[in-house]
Phi, psi and omega in degrees: 000141182281148176275141179255139176281146178291130183283120179237024185291310178078226186267164181296144183279355179285134180298139181072021176237120183247020177285154180291138183280144178240344177228152177234125183227169175295133183294326180296317184292321179292320180297320182285328181282318185250070184292336182280349181250146179264122182259135181296153178295155179140173179282320181246152177247124178260123185244142174283176183301315183293317179286329176294325175295318177295322176299313180299319176295322180289336183249016184294314180297315177301315182293323177296317181292322176298319179297317183294314182289339180289330182290000000 
């Protein structure tokens, strides 16, 4: 059976958002993708479900290009 890490994520790293975080990403990548939002300082950015969805939509073209060039 696999070990599960204890979740220490807490709240979303976007300023003025107190929703529980579900994903952890590099703060630099989040800050460049979501320029209209203010991300808290730190090495990692913890995003709630709604902000993660916005991040995915903002990086869709980049991820598609990366996938095409990888083949």
